C-alpha positions in Angstrom: -27.9 43.9 23.1 -24.3 43.1 23.0 -22.5 41.3 25.9 -24.2 41.9 29.3 -23.8 41.4 32.8 -26.5 41.1 35.6 -27.1 39.5 39.0 -29.9 37.2 37.9 -31.1 36.5 34.2 -34.6 34.8 34.0 -35.3 33.0 30.8 -38.9 33.0 30.2 -41.6 35.9 31.0 -44.4 33.5 31.9 -46.3 33.8 35.2 -43.4 31.9 37.0 -40.6 33.7 35.5 -42.3 37.1 36.1 -43.0 36.4 39.7 -39.6 35.3 40.1 -38.3 38.6 38.4 -40.5 40.7 40.4 -39.5 39.2 43.7 -35.7 39.3 42.8 -36.0 43.0 41.7 -37.8 43.8 44.9 -34.8 42.8 46.8 -32.6 45.4 45.1 -31.0 42.9 42.8 -30.7 43.6 38.9 -32.7 41.1 37.1 -32.8 40.8 33.2 -35.7 38.6 31.7 -35.5 37.1 28.4 -38.8 36.4 26.7 -39.2 34.7 23.3 -42.4 36.8 22.3 -44.0 38.8 25.5 -45.3 37.8 28.6 -48.4 35.7 28.2 -48.9 35.6 24.3 -49.9 32.8 22.3 -48.9 30.1 22.3 -47.2 30.1 26.1 -48.8 28.3 28.9 -49.3 31.3 30.8 -51.6 32.5 27.9 -53.3 29.0 27.6 -53.7 28.2 31.3 -56.8 27.7 33.0 -55.8 29.7 35.8 -56.2 27.4 38.8 -55.1 28.7 42.0 -55.2 25.5 44.0 -53.6 23.4 46.7 -55.3 20.1 46.7 -53.3 17.6 44.4 -50.1 19.0 45.1 -47.0 17.0 45.8 -46.5 16.5 49.3 -43.3 18.5 49.0 -45.3 21.6 47.8 -48.2 21.4 50.2 -46.6 24.0 52.8 -45.7 26.4 50.2 -49.1 26.0 48.4 -50.9 26.8 51.7 -48.8 30.0 52.2 -49.1 30.9 48.4 -53.1 30.7 48.8 -52.9 33.1 51.8 -50.9 35.4 49.6 -53.5 35.5 46.9 -55.7 37.2 49.4 -53.9 40.5 49.0 -52.0 40.0 45.7 -53.9 42.4 43.6 -53.4 45.3 45.9 -49.6 44.5 46.2 -49.3 44.2 42.4 -51.8 47.1 41.9 -53.6 45.4 39.3 -57.1 43.4 38.9 -55.9 39.9 38.8 -59.7 38.7 38.6 -59.0 36.2 41.3 -61.8 34.5 43.2 -61.9 31.8 45.6 -64.7 29.8 44.1 -63.5 26.3 44.9 -61.9 23.3 43.3 -63.6 20.0 42.6 -61.8 16.7 41.7 -64.4 14.1 40.5 -64.5 10.3 40.1 -66.8 8.4 37.6 -66.1 5.0 38.6 -66.0 2.8 41.8 -62.3 2.3 41.6 -61.7 6.2 41.0 -64.2 6.8 44.0 -62.1 4.6 46.2 -58.8 6.3 45.0 -60.5 9.5 45.6 -61.3 8.8 49.3 -57.7 7.9 49.9 -56.7 11.0 48.2 -58.8 13.1 50.6 -56.9 11.5 53.3 -53.8 12.4 51.7 -54.7 16.0 51.5 -55.8 16.0 55.2 -52.3 14.6 55.9 -50.6 17.5 54.0 -52.4 20.0 56.2 -55.5 20.8 53.6 -58.2 20.4 56.4 -60.8 21.8 54.3 -60.7 19.5 51.6 -63.6 17.0 52.0 -65.2 14.0 50.1 -68.8 14.8 48.6 -71.1 12.5 46.9 -72.7 12.6 43.7 -75.4 14.8 44.5 -73.4 17.5 46.3 -70.8 17.3 43.6 -73.7 18.2 41.0 -74.8 21.1 43.4 -71.3 22.6 43.2 -70.8 21.9 39.6 -74.5 21.7 38.0 -73.1 20.8 34.6 -71.2 17.6 35.6 -72.1 14.4 33.9 -74.5 11.8 35.4 -71.6 9.3 35.7 -69.9 11.5 38.5 -70.3 9.4 41.8 -68.1 11.4 44.0 -65.8 14.3 44.7 -63.0 15.8 46.4 -64.0 19.5 47.3 -61.8 22.1 48.4 -63.7 25.4 49.2 -60.4 27.5 49.8 -59.1 27.1 46.3 -59.9 29.0 43.3 -58.9 30.8 40.0 -57.5 34.0 38.7 -56.9 35.3 35.0 -53.6 33.7 33.8 -52.9 36.9 31.4 -53.8 39.6 33.6 -51.7 37.8 36.6 -48.6 37.3 34.3 -48.6 40.8 33.0 -49.3 42.4 36.5 -46.3 40.6 37.9 -44.1 41.7 34.7 -45.3 45.2 35.2 -44.5 45.1 39.1 -40.9 43.6 38.2 -40.2 46.5 35.8 -41.4 49.0 38.3 -38.7 47.6 40.5 -36.1 47.9 38.0 -36.5 44.7 36.3 -35.4 44.8 32.5 -37.5 42.8 30.1 -35.9 41.7 26.6 -38.9 40.7 24.7 -38.7 38.9 21.3 -35.5 37.5 22.4 -34.6 33.9 21.8 -32.2 32.2 24.0 -30.2 29.8 21.8 -28.3 28.2 24.4 -26.9 28.2 28.2 -23.2 28.6 28.8 -21.1 27.6 31.5 -17.8 28.3 33.5 -16.7 25.0 34.8 -19.6 23.0 36.2 -21.7 26.4 36.8 -24.1 27.7 34.4 -23.5 31.5 34.2 -25.4 33.0 31.3 -27.5 32.7 28.1 -26.6 33.1 24.7 -28.9 35.0 22.3 -28.9 36.2 18.7 -28.3 39.6 20.1 -25.4 38.8 22.2 -24.5 37.0 25.6 -25.6 37.7 29.0 -23.8 36.7 32.0 -25.2 36.2 35.5 -24.6 35.2 38.9 -27.7 33.1 38.9 -29.6 31.7 35.9 -33.3 30.9 36.3 -34.5 28.6 33.5 -38.5 29.4 33.5 -39.3 28.7 30.0 -41.9 25.9 30.3 -41.9 23.4 27.6 -38.9 24.9 25.8 -36.7 24.2 29.2 -35.8 20.8 28.3 -33.9 22.0 25.0 -32.2 24.6 26.6 -31.0 22.5 29.6 -29.7 20.0 27.0 -27.6 22.8 25.6 -25.3 22.3 29.0 -25.9 18.5 29.2 -28.7 18.3 31.4 -32.0 16.5 30.6 -35.0 17.2 32.5 -37.9 14.7 32.9 -40.4 16.8 31.1 -43.4 15.1 29.5 -46.7 15.5 28.5 
């Protein structure tokens, strides 16, 4: 690869990194994605993900973004020209103890305050009607009819393909050894194949982000 320069370098070609690459490339900016293996391959999170597309349970700071995102999903397959196997089949959070049920009632009120007005509290009978395989210990649930699921591998690879169509460059099988700085700014990534400088550096490496951030003295509070 040698030394290169790009507008934006994205470290990690998973669903987040590839979505970012797609949107950046669509703006007409040059973008290079550095991916440890290839998009959505084992053991990356975008390969192992359950593929939930949900709004309920998000942090309050994410609520408006999640509401806008769920609307975007309605036409995302057409936009990316790919079958994402998206279905709006609901999302159910359950309680199996009285204490959990009380917490769940408060949780539903919080969802309403965040603008998720479709979220509702359901009893044990209705929860088991929604998901027949639930344990008999289930006593309540929080159900969001508007949430759903998509295929994580198909979605990730669709974003990557669309990013490439808009000019993004993907460097697969490329391990990023560290970030590097100019003064107090992160200005690029160092790989075994050479350095790549960028106006903006996006760290989207999932579980590997902590180690890379620490290479420039930043500790991220990542925990399982």
